[in-house]
C-alpha positions in Angstrom: 11.1 -23.4 -14.4 12.7 -20.4 -16.0 16.5 -20.6 -17.0 17.2 -17.7 -14.7 15.6 -19.6 -11.7 17.3 -22.7 -12.6 20.7 -21.0 -12.7 20.0 -19.2 -9.4 19.0 -22.4 -7.5 21.9 -24.3 -9.0 24.3 -21.5 -7.9 22.9 -21.7 -4.4 23.4 -25.3 -4.2 26.9 -25.1 -5.6 27.4 -22.2 -3.1 26.4 -24.3 -0.2 28.8 -27.1 -1.4 31.6 -24.6 -1.7 30.9 -23.3 1.8 30.8 -26.9 3.2 33.9 -28.0 1.3 36.0 -24.9 2.4 35.0 -25.4 6.1 35.2 -29.2 6.4 37.3 -30.5 3.5 34.5 -32.5 2.0 34.1 -32.3 -1.8 30.6 -31.1 -2.1 29.4 -33.8 -4.4 27.1 -35.0 -1.6 25.2 -31.8 -2.3 25.6 -31.4 -6.0 24.6 -34.8 -7.4 21.2 -35.1 -5.4 20.4 -31.4 -6.2 20.9 -32.0 -10.0 19.4 -35.3 -10.2 16.4 -35.1 -7.8 15.9 -31.3 -7.9 16.3 -30.6 -11.6 16.0 -34.0 -13.3 19.5 -34.0 -14.8 20.9 -37.3 -16.0 23.0 -38.8 -13.4 26.0 -39.0 -15.7 26.0 -35.3 -16.4 25.3 -34.6 -12.7 28.4 -36.6 -11.8 30.4 -34.7 -14.4 29.4 -31.3 -13.0 30.0 -32.7 -9.5 33.5 -33.7 -10.3 34.2 -30.0 -11.3 32.6 -29.0 -8.0 35.0 -31.5 -6.1 38.0 -30.2 -7.8 37.2 -26.6 -6.9 35.8 -27.3 -3.4 38.5 -29.6 -2.1 41.4 -27.5 -3.3 40.2 -24.0 -2.1 41.9 -24.1 1.1 44.5 -26.8 0.4 47.4 -24.5 -0.3 46.8 -22.6 2.8 46.7 -25.8 4.9 50.0 -26.9 3.4 51.6 -23.5 4.2 50.4 -23.7 7.8 51.9 -27.1 8.2 48.7 -29.2 8.9 48.9 -31.3 5.6 51.2 -34.3 5.5 52.4 -33.9 1.9 54.5 -37.1 1.7 51.6 -39.2 2.9 49.2 -37.3 0.7 51.1 -37.9 -2.5 51.6 -41.5 -1.6 47.9 -42.1 -0.9 47.0 -40.0 -3.9 48.4 -42.8 -6.2 45.8 -45.2 -4.8 42.8 -42.8 -5.1 43.8 -41.7 -8.6 44.1 -45.3 -9.6 40.8 -46.0 -8.1 39.2 -42.9 -9.6 40.2 -44.1 -13.2 38.7 -47.6 -12.4 35.5 -46.1 -11.0 35.0 -43.8 -13.9 35.4 -46.8 -16.4 32.9 -48.8 -14.3 30.5 -46.1 -14.3 30.3 -46.4 -18.2 29.4 -50.1 -18.0 26.6 -50.1 -15.3 23.1 -48.8 -15.3 22.2 -45.4 -13.8 20.0 -47.2 -11.2 23.0 -49.1 -10.0 24.9 -45.9 -9.5 21.9 -44.2 -7.8 21.6 -47.2 -5.4 25.4 -47.1 -4.5 25.2 -43.3 -4.2 22.3 -43.7 -1.7 24.2 -46.2 0.3 27.4 -44.1 0.5 25.2 -41.0 1.6 23.5 -43.1 4.4 27.0 -44.4 5.5 28.4 -40.9 5.5 25.5 -39.6 7.6 26.1 -42.5 9.9 29.8 -41.6 10.3 29.0 -38.0 10.8 26.7 -38.8 13.7 29.1 -41.0 15.5 31.3 -39.4 18.3 34.8 -39.0 17.0 37.6 -40.9 18.9 41.2 -39.4 18.6 43.6 -42.3 17.8 46.7 -40.1 17.8 49.8 -42.1 18.5 53.6 -41.4 18.9 54.5 -44.9 17.8 57.1 -44.2 14.9 57.8 -48.0 14.2 55.7 -48.6 11.2 58.1 -49.9 8.5 56.4 -48.2 5.6 56.0 -44.9 7.4 59.7 -45.0 8.2 60.6 -45.9 4.7 58.7 -43.0 3.1 59.3 -40.6 5.9 55.7 -40.0 6.8 56.0 -39.5 10.6 55.6 -35.7 11.1 54.3 -32.9 13.2 51.4 -30.4 13.2 50.9 -27.0 14.8 48.8 -26.8 18.0 48.2 -23.7 20.5 51.0 -25.4 22.6 53.4 -25.6 19.6 54.4 -28.5 17.1 53.1 -31.9 18.1 54.6 -35.1 16.7 52.6 -38.0 15.6 53.2 -41.4 13.9 51.6 -43.1 11.0 50.3 -46.5 11.3 49.1 -49.4 9.0 50.2 -47.8 5.9 49.1 -50.7 3.6 45.6 -50.8 5.0 45.3 -47.0 4.4 46.5 -47.5 0.8 43.7 -50.1 0.2 41.0 -48.0 1.6 42.2 -45.1 -0.4 41.9 -47.3 -3.5 38.3 -47.9 -2.5 37.7 -44.3 -1.9 39.0 -43.4 -5.3 36.7 -46.0 -6.9 33.7 -44.3 -5.2 34.9 -40.9 -6.3 35.2 -41.9 -10.0 31.9 -43.8 -9.9 29.7 -41.3 -8.0 31.3 -38.0 -8.7 32.0 -37.2 -5.0 35.2 -36.6 -3.1 34.4 -39.5 -0.7 36.1 -37.5 2.0 34.2 -39.3 4.7 35.9 -42.6 3.6 39.4 -41.0 3.4 39.1 -39.3 6.7 37.9 -42.5 8.3 40.8 -44.4 6.8 43.4 -41.9 8.0 41.8 -41.3 11.3 40.9 -44.9 12.5 43.3 -47.0 10.4 46.4 -44.8 10.2 46.1 -43.1 13.6 46.5 -39.5 12.2 45.4 -36.5 14.2 42.0 -35.5 12.9 43.3 -32.0 11.7 46.0 -33.7 9.8 43.7 -36.3 8.1 41.0 -33.6 7.2 43.5 -31.2 5.5 45.5 -34.1 3.9 42.1 -35.3 2.4 41.5 -31.9 1.1 45.0 -31.9 -0.5 44.2 -35.2 -2.2 40.6 -35.0 -3.5 41.1 -32.4 -6.3 43.6 -34.6 -8.1 41.4 -37.7 -7.6 38.4 -35.9 -9.2 40.5 -34.5 -12.0 41.6 -37.9 -13.0 38.1 -39.3 -13.4 36.9 -36.0 -14.8 39.1 -36.6 -17.8 37.2 -39.9 -18.5 33.8 -38.1 -18.2 35.0 -35.3 -20.4 36.0 -37.8 -23.0 32.6 -39.4 -22.9 30.9 -36.0 -23.2 29.4 -36.1 -19.9 30.6 -32.7 -18.8 28.4 -29.9 -19.9 30.3 -26.6 -20.0 27.2 -24.5 -19.0 26.3 -26.7 -16.3 29.8 -26.9 -14.9 30.4 -23.2 -15.1 27.4 -22.5 -12.9 28.6 -25.2 -10.4 32.2 -23.9 -10.5 31.1 -20.4 -9.9 28.9 -21.3 -6.9 31.7 -23.3 -5.4 34.1 -20.5 -5.6 31.5 -18.1 -4.0 31.1 -20.6 -1.2 34.8 -20.7 -0.6 35.1 -16.9 -0.6 32.2 -16.7 1.8 33.8 -19.2 4.2 36.8 -16.8 4.4 34.6 -14.0 5.5 32.9 -16.1 8.1 36.2 -17.5 9.3 37.5 -13.9 9.7 34.4 -13.0 11.8 34.9 -16.1 14.1 38.6 -15.2 14.6 37.8 -11.6 15.5 35.2 -12.8 18.1 37.4 -15.4 19.6 40.7 -13.3 19.8 39.1 -9.9 20.8 39.5 -8.7 24.3 36.6 -6.3 25.0 33.1 -7.6 25.8 31.8 -5.1 23.1 33.7 -7.3 20.5 33.4 -10.7 22.2 29.8 -10.7 23.2 28.0 -7.8 21.5 29.9 -8.5 18.2 30.4 -4.9 17.4 32.8 -5.9 14.7 33.1 -7.2 11.1 35.6 -8.3 8.5 35.9 -9.5 5.0 37.6 -9.4 1.6 37.5 -6.6 -0.9 38.9 -5.8 -4.3 41.8 -3.6 -4.9 39.5 -0.7 -5.6 37.4 -1.4 -2.5 34.4 -3.4 -3.8 33.1 -5.9 -1.1 33.7 -9.5 -2.1 32.6 -11.3 1.1 31.9 -10.5 4.8 31.6 -12.0 8.2 27.9 -12.7 9.7 28.0 -9.7 12.0 26.6 -6.2 12.1 26.3 -4.8 8.7 27.3 -1.3 10.0 30.9 -2.5 10.2 31.3 -4.5 7.1 29.3 -2.2 4.7 31.4 0.7 5.7 34.8 -0.8 4.8 34.6 0.1 1.1 34.4 3.7 2.2 37.4 3.2 4.6 39.5 1.9 1.7 38.4 4.7 -0.7 39.2 7.2 2.3 42.7 6.0 3.1 43.7 5.3 -0.6 43.2 9.0 -1.4 46.4 9.5 0.5 48.2 6.1 -0.1 47.5 5.5 -3.7 50.8 4.2 -5.3 52.5 3.8 -2.0 51.1 0.6 -0.6 53.5 -2.3 -0.3 53.5 -6.0 0.8 53.6 -6.2 4.5 51.9 -3.1 5.1 49.0 -2.7 7.7 46.9 0.4 7.6 44.8 1.9 10.4 42.1 4.4 9.7 39.1 5.9 11.5 38.4 9.4 9.8 34.6 9.8 9.7 34.9 12.4 6.9 36.9 9.8 4.8 35.0 6.6 5.1 34.9 5.6 8.8 31.5 4.6 10.2 32.4 6.7 13.2 35.7 7.3 14.7 35.6 4.6 17.5 35.3 2.0 14.7 39.0 1.5 13.8 39.8 -0.2 10.5 42.7 -2.4 10.0 43.4 -3.2 6.4 46.0 -5.5 5.0 46.8 -5.3 1.2 47.0 -8.6 -0.6 49.7 -8.8 -3.2 50.2 -11.4 -5.8 53.2 -11.4 -8.1 53.9 -7.8 -7.1 50.3 -6.6 -7.8 47.7 -5.3 -5.4 44.8 -7.6 -6.1 42.6 -7.3 -2.9 42.3 -6.3 0.6 41.7 -8.1 3.9 40.1 -5.7 6.3 38.2 -5.7 9.6 36.8 -3.2 12.1 36.0 -3.3 15.8 34.3 -0.7 18.0 37.2 0.2 20.3 36.1 0.9 23.9 37.9 4.3 24.0 39.8 6.2 21.3 40.9 9.3 23.3 38.0 11.7 23.0 37.0 14.5 25.3 35.1 11.9 27.4 35.4 8.1 28.0 33.8 5.9 25.2 31.1 7.6 23.5 30.0 11.1 23.9 27.0 13.1 22.5 27.6 16.8 23.4 31.0 17.3 21.8 32.2 20.3 19.9 33.8 18.9 16.8 35.5 15.9 15.2 38.8 16.6 17.0 36.9 16.5 20.4 35.3 13.1 19.8 38.3 11.0 19.2 42.0 10.8 18.0 42.0 10.5 14.2 44.1 8.1 12.7 44.0 8.9 9.0 45.5 6.6 6.5 48.4 5.6 8.7 50.6 2.7 8.2 51.0 0.8 11.5 53.2 -1.7 9.8 55.3 -0.9 6.7 56.8 -3.7 4.6 56.3 -6.0 7.6 58.0 -3.8 10.2 55.8 -2.1 12.9 56.1 1.5 13.4 56.9 1.5 17.2 56.4 5.2 17.6 53.0 5.3 16.0 52.1 2.2 18.1 53.1 3.8 21.4 51.1 7.0 20.4 48.2 4.8 19.7 48.4 2.9 23.0 49.1 6.2 25.0 46.0 7.8 23.7 43.3 5.5 24.9 41.9 5.2 28.4 41.5 1.5 28.1 44.9 0.1 26.7 44.3 -3.4 27.8 41.1 -3.7 25.7 42.2 -1.6 22.9 45.5 -3.4 22.3 43.9 -6.7 22.4 41.1 -5.8 20.0 43.6 -4.2 17.6 45.8 -7.3 17.6 42.8 -9.4 16.9 42.0 -7.3 13.7 45.7 -7.8 12.6 45.5 -11.5 13.2 42.1 -11.8 11.4 43.3 -9.7 8.4 46.5 -12.0 8.0 44.0 -15.0 8.2 42.0 -13.6 5.2 45.2 -12.7 3.4 46.4 -16.4 3.8 43.1 -17.9 2.6 42.8 -15.7 -0.5 46.3 -16.3 -1.5 45.6 -20.0 -1.2 42.8 -19.6 -3.8 45.0 -17.7 -6.1 47.7 -20.4 -5.8 45.4 -23.1 -6.7 43.3 -21.6 -9.6 45.4 -18.7 -10.7 44.6 -15.0 -10.4 42.8 -14.6 -13.8 40.3 -17.4 -12.9 39.6 -16.2 -9.3 39.2 -12.5 -10.2 37.0 -13.4 -13.2 34.9 -15.5 -11.0 34.6 -12.7 -8.4 33.5 -10.3 -11.0 30.8 -12.7 -12.2 29.9 -13.5 -8.7 29.2 -9.8 -7.9 27.3 -9.4 -11.2 25.1 -12.3 -10.2 24.1 -10.8 -6.9 23.4 -7.5 -8.7 21.2 -9.2 -11.2 19.2 -10.9 -8.4 18.7 -7.6 -6.6 17.6 -5.7 -9.7 15.2 -8.5 -10.7 13.4 -8.1 -7.4 13.3 -4.3 -7.7 11.8 -4.6 -11.2 8.8 -6.5 -9.8 7.7 -3.3 -7.9 5.9 -0.7 -10.0 7.7 2.5 -10.6 6.8 5.5 -8.2 7.9 7.6 -5.4 6.9 7.1 -1.7 7.9 8.9 1.4 7.6 8.9 5.2 8.9 11.0 7.9 9.5 11.2 11.7 11.2 13.1 14.5 14.5 12.4 16.6 14.1 13.6 20.2 17.0 16.3 20.2 20.6 16.7 19.6 21.9 16.0 23.1 22.3 19.7 23.9 19.4 21.7 22.7 16.7 20.0 24.7 13.1 19.7 23.6 13.9 20.6 20.0 13.1 17.6 17.9 14.9 16.9 14.7 13.1 16.2 11.4 13.8 13.0 9.3 12.3 12.4 6.0 12.9 9.5 3.4 11.8 9.8 -0.1 12.0 6.5 -2.0 11.9 6.2 -5.7 11.7 3.1 -7.9 12.6 3.4 -11.5 13.0 0.2 -13.4 15.7 -1.9 -11.7 17.0 0.9 -9.4 15.9 2.4 -6.2 16.9 5.8 -4.8 16.5 6.8 -1.1 16.6 10.6 -0.9 17.2 12.1 2.7 17.9 15.7 1.6 14.7 17.1 3.2 15.9 16.0 6.7 17.1 18.6 9.2 20.5 20.4 9.0 23.5 19.0 10.8 23.6 19.8 14.5 26.4 21.2 16.7 26.8 18.0 18.7 28.0 14.6 17.7 24.5 13.6 16.6 25.4 13.6 13.0 25.9 10.6 10.5 29.0 10.0 8.3 27.6 9.6 4.8 30.0 7.0 3.2 30.6 5.0 6.4 27.2 4.9 8.0 24.4 6.4 5.7 25.3 4.1 2.8 25.6 0.8 4.7 22.6 1.6 6.8 20.3 2.2 3.8 21.8 -0.8 2.0 21.1 -3.0 4.7 17.3 -2.2 5.0 16.8 -2.2 1.2 18.4 -5.6 1.0 16.2 -7.0 3.9 13.1 -5.8 1.9 13.9 -7.3 -1.5 16.3 -10.2 -0.6 15.4 -11.2 2.9 17.4 -14.1 3.8 14.6 -15.5 6.0 11.9 -15.5 3.2 13.7 -15.3 -0.2 13.8 -18.7 -1.7 17.6 -18.5 -2.6 20.5 -17.3 -0.4 22.1 -14.2 -2.0 25.2 -13.2 0.0 26.0 -9.6 0.9 28.6 -8.0 -1.5 29.1 -5.1 -3.8 26.6 -6.5 -6.4 23.8 -5.9 -3.8 24.7 -2.3 -3.5 24.9 -1.3 -7.1 21.1 -0.8 -7.8 20.8 1.3 -4.6 21.3 5.1 -4.8 21.4 7.2 -1.7 21.2 10.9 -1.6 21.7 13.3 1.3 22.1 17.0 1.1 25.6 18.3 2.2 25.1 20.1 5.4 22.2 17.9 6.6 22.3 15.5 9.5 23.1 12.7 7.1 26.0 14.5 5.3 27.5 16.9 7.9 29.8 19.7 7.0 33.4 19.3 8.3 34.4 19.6 11.2 31.1 18.8 12.8 31.3 15.8 15.0 29.7 12.6 13.8 30.3 10.4 16.8 26.8 9.4 17.8 25.3 8.4 14.5 23.5 5.2 15.2 20.1 6.6 16.2 19.7 9.1 13.1 20.6 6.4 10.6 18.2 3.9 12.2 15.4 6.5 12.0 16.2 7.1 8.3 16.1 3.3 7.8 12.8 3.1 9.6 11.3 5.9 7.5 12.5 4.1 4.3 10.7 1.0 5.4 7.6 3.0 6.2 7.8 4.7 2.9 7.7 1.3 1.0 4.8 -0.1 3.1 2.1 0.8 0.7 3.8 -0.9 -2.4 5.4 -3.9 -0.6 3.1 -4.3 2.5 4.1 -8.0 2.9 7.8 -7.3 3.2 7.9 -4.5 5.8 7.3 -4.1 9.5 5.7 -1.3 11.5 7.8 1.2 13.4 10.8 0.0 15.4 12.4 1.1 18.6 15.8 2.9 18.7 19.1 1.3 19.7 19.9 1.9 23.3 23.7 2.3 23.7 24.9 2.8 27.3 28.5 3.6 28.1 29.4 3.1 31.7 32.8 4.1 32.9 35.1 4.8 35.8 38.9 5.1 36.7 41.0 2.2 38.2 43.9 4.0 40.2 45.9 0.7 40.7 45.9 0.0 37.0 46.3 3.6 35.7 43.4 3.2 33.2 39.7 3.4 32.9 37.1 0.7 32.8 34.6 1.4 30.0 31.7 -0.9 29.3 29.7 -0.3 26.1 26.3 -2.0 26.5 23.7 -2.5 23.7 20.1 -2.6 25.2 17.6 -4.5 23.1 14.6 -2.9 21.7 11.8 -4.3 19.6 10.5 -4.7 16.1 7.0 -3.6 14.9 4.5 -6.1 13.8 4.9 -7.4 10.2 2.6 -9.3 7.8 1.7 -12.7 9.4 3.8 -12.3 12.5 4.1 -10.3 15.7 6.9 -7.8 16.3 9.9 -9.3 17.9 10.5 -8.7 21.6 13.8 -7.6 23.2 16.1 -7.7 20.3 18.5 -5.4 18.4 16.8 -3.9 15.4 17.3 -2.8 11.9 20.8 -1.9 10.9 22.7 -2.8 14.1 22.3 -6.6 14.5 24.5 -6.9 17.6 24.0 -9.0 20.7 23.8 -8.2 24.3 26.4 -8.8 27.0 25.3 -11.4 29.5 24.5 -9.9 32.9 27.0 -12.3 34.5 29.9 -11.0 32.5 28.9 -7.4 33.2 28.6 -8.0 36.9 32.0 -10.0 36.8 34.1 -7.5 34.8 32.8 -4.2 35.9 31.7 -2.4 39.2 28.1 -2.7 38.1 25.2 -4.9 39.3 22.3 -5.7 37.2 19.3 -5.5 39.3 16.5 -5.9 36.7 16.6 -7.4 33.1 13.3 -8.3 31.8 10.4 -7.4 29.3 8.6 -4.0 30.1 5.5 -4.9 32.2 4.2 -1.4 32.6 2.7 -1.2 29.0 0.9 -3.5 26.7 2.3 -4.3 23.3 1.0 -2.0 20.5 -2.3 -3.4 19.3 -2.7 -4.6 15.8 -3.6 -7.7 13.7 0.0 -8.5 14.5 1.2 -6.7 17.7 4.2 -4.7 18.1 7.2 -6.1 20.1 8.1 -5.3 23.6 11.3 -3.5 24.7 13.2 -4.4 27.8 13.7 -2.9 31.4 17.3 -2.9 32.5 18.5 -1.5 35.7 22.3 -1.3 36.4 23.6 0.0 39.8 27.1 1.4 40.2 28.9 -0.4 43.2 31.7 2.2 42.8 31.6 5.8 41.6 31.7 6.4 37.9 29.8 8.0 35.0 27.5 7.0 32.1 26.6 8.3 28.6 23.4 7.3 27.0 22.9 7.2 23.1 19.2 6.3 22.3 16.0 7.9 21.1 12.3 7.4 20.8 11.4 9.3 23.9 9.4 11.9 21.8 8.1 10.1 18.7 6.8 6.5 19.4 7.2 3.8 16.8 4.4 4.2 14.2 1.8 1.6 13.5 0.9 0.4 10.0 -2.5 -0.2 8.3 -4.6 0.5 11.4 -2.1 -0.8 13.9 -1.5 1.4 16.9 1.8 3.3 17.7 4.1 1.8 20.2 5.3 3.1 23.4 8.2 5.7 24.0 11.5 5.2 25.7 11.9 6.1 29.4 15.2 6.8 31.1 15.7 7.3 34.9 18.6 8.0 37.2 18.0 6.6 40.7 19.9 8.0 43.5 21.4 5.9 46.4 18.5 6.9 48.6 15.9 5.7 45.9 14.9 9.0 44.6 14.1 8.8 40.9 14.9 11.5 38.4 13.8 11.4 34.7 16.5 11.8 32.0 16.6 12.9 28.4 17.4 10.1 25.9 20.8 11.6 25.3 23.3 12.2 28.2 27.0 12.7 28.1 29.3 11.8 31.1 26.8 12.0 34.0 28.4 11.5 37.3 27.2 8.4 39.4 27.8 8.1 43.0 28.2 4.6 44.5 24.9 3.0 44.9 23.1 5.0 42.3 21.5 3.3 39.3 20.3 3.9 35.7 17.0 2.3 34.6 16.4 1.8 30.8 12.9 1.2 29.7 13.1 0.8 26.0 10.5 1.8 23.5 8.1 -0.8 22.0 7.4 -1.3 18.4 4.2 -0.3 16.5 1.3 -2.8 15.5 0.5 -3.9 12.1 -3.1 -4.1 10.8 -6.5 -3.5 12.3 -6.6 -4.9 15.9 -10.1 -6.2 15.4 -8.6 -8.7 12.9 -6.3 -10.2 15.4 -6.9 -13.9 16.0 -8.8 -14.3 19.4 -6.6 -17.2 20.3 -3.5 -14.9 19.8 -5.1 -12.4 22.1 -5.6 -15.2 24.7 -2.0 -16.2 24.4 -0.8 -12.6 25.1 -3.1 -12.6 28.1 -1.8 -15.9 29.3 1.7 -14.6 28.9 0.8 -11.6 30.9 1.5 -9.1 28.1 -2.0 -7.7 28.3 -4.8 -7.5 30.9 -8.5 -8.5 30.3 -9.2 -4.8 29.9 -6.6 -4.6 27.1 -8.1 -7.5 25.4 -11.6 -6.0 25.6 -10.8 -2.4 24.8 -8.0 -2.9 22.1 -9.2 -6.1 20.4 -12.9 -6.7 21.4 -12.0 -10.0 22.9 -13.8 -10.9 26.1 -11.7 -13.3 28.4 -13.1 -14.8 31.5 -10.3 -14.4 34.1 -11.8 -17.3 36.2 -11.7 -19.9 33.5 -9.1 -18.4 31.1 -11.5 -18.9 28.2 -12.8 -16.6 25.5 -16.6 -15.8 25.3 -16.6 -15.9 21.4 -20.2 -14.9 21.0 -20.0 -11.7 22.9 -16.5 -10.9 21.3 -17.8 -11.2 17.9 -20.6 -8.7 18.8 -18.1 -6.4 20.5 -15.8 -6.4 17.5 -18.6 -5.7 15.2 -19.5 -2.5 17.2 -15.9 -1.3 17.3 -14.9 1.7 14.9 -12.7 0.9 12.1 -9.0 1.5 12.4 -7.8 5.0 11.2 -5.5 4.8 8.1 -1.8 5.1 8.8 -0.4 8.7 8.8 3.0 9.8 7.5 3.4 8.1 4.1 2.0 8.5 0.6 2.6 7.7 -2.9 4.1 11.0 -4.2 4.3 10.4 -7.9 1.9 9.6 -10.7 1.9 6.0 -11.8 2.8 4.6 -8.4 1.2 1.8 -6.7 -2.2 2.5 -5.1 
């Protein structure tokens, strides 16, 4: 194994240990020691030495924050730390006198015991008994915060807990693990602490315990600096990633609107002082990838005037916003008076005061699409600007949702700030910031290494968007030219059409960049297929260059509206994928459907506000090498979820009458078939209006390598009397009478490969699933199925396939430069 591969795999293991440690309080040694000894054949003494460094970093990452929040019992922790430290020193000395086989056997036993404990249901032994003599003597009885306020608890059996902690320390020093499972068990079962207090107090203790035994291992020469540095870097990376994940969970749990709660049209993370992404939540990349542009946008005005306690709101699409409904709430993180990072998040707000409720397509300019909040301090030095807040609330049609979602972003930002300051307090600014720089550099190296494996050259692909939402039947041209040169990749969209007079344009910094970054990352560092987990951060973006001509649809000229930007950037992303099909055919898929955004709205007189429901209708992926296209799923750059029909029907005057896979068309034929879109029919029980932002009614998703093209989108308005009228893909504020309905029939993805090469049994499965008919099986695949028996006539099928013409080569892409891949 090459050194780079070894370092990468070690980093990933340490990253997982750091993530586990930051989220659970376990030390991470349970991952690091087996990884080094079994995976890489490292001597167990050196593995334990490296693990001790991991334990120190992992256990302490969130300890300072837990202490600040009042969960950790400091007096109890310091008392028990004496026991674990003594035990750790004893364990470290024992390790030098026993065989490695003995240590391995003990480690296996502890590992199995920990697994057993983890599988047992946890019983809460919380008690209010304050009578334990030792607990009274050392003032260990305390409180911890809950949703209902502070809750008191008493500590029991202190001597028993001390003895168990001595044993835990011996195991830590002997095996290089935090032995958190033993510590938590002791505090939970023996001492009757609340589980949250026991885990956080254990987190507080483990670092010192490991440090004591690490000194013995260092003296004996068992701590290798190179090995320990890779482990330490991975651990810190995992701790940082856990902060991004926690911010995303906080946003989803505290948000008010279904678009945030259910669809997850949101994102958050940590960023350096100059806006480079450190870590992000596991949500839609269009939200997180845009925040660096937001930070650059508002700092053009606020440079030098940002202070501790400030909270900034920003949604200007010409200065970083992904589009104006996506409000960014950013909190500066200061340490010793210096701005060191940002904790920021965005949510797609249900309404931001534009000319029509929610989203609109046919709008005149940027001022018509939304109220623009450009680089404004909602809080300054910790004090809320009440006039700005009132102006903000008064300029939305849905204040109930918008206020709740904005408060959720503030809370998530403060959470990220606390967690990051906890890391700085434990390790020091220099260590953390240096680790972040190396962490980002590592991800950049991994991306560049993958790009370098592809031969240099230029490839291109194109397609057509339906129209701009005003000028009907005038399709819009999109072209992506992709160039690979060494370790860099450039996506040039400059030959695409000019910007349009409606909102169907794309902000360059806030939407074009993160959209292209997302698809390039998915091709070269796909999380599902790449052997190592490479987190998303600024390092991934550095080798990717994106060009869009000013005045084009992907870099509009002010003051053009850029409100409805998702379909164009998805088409540009799809073209970039198609362009690379000839050079990395096993990493791409055939053409995908467009996103289907439906905005349903109406007025509630008794509340004095509107209801606005932003619904994402699933589309489908094209087939890809080795697998069929995915059915009924959000695609490409969006990565959002659907709102359950029960919630839609409960919250809004809508009734979902159909929600199923399309059954009027067959999946696009191919060796691996295209995915199926959905049918969704929503009926208005009261009067209202709708806006639709979707595409693919004109240009179906393309097939690849002989696969057939998919099926186009179809939208239909159904009057209360059942009369059906076809609609264009983009509509703005269409009036709906009570009893009328909107039917979506989403486009279906293209096929991949010659249909004659599809496995006959796969054709049969599609027939059994009623995706295709016997006629489809015969005409598209040459497979003869007896409908009476449900069996394939393989002899006749083979002859039929042999007589079928070869699939036509795919159109729309070519190698446009000498020296490119054939």
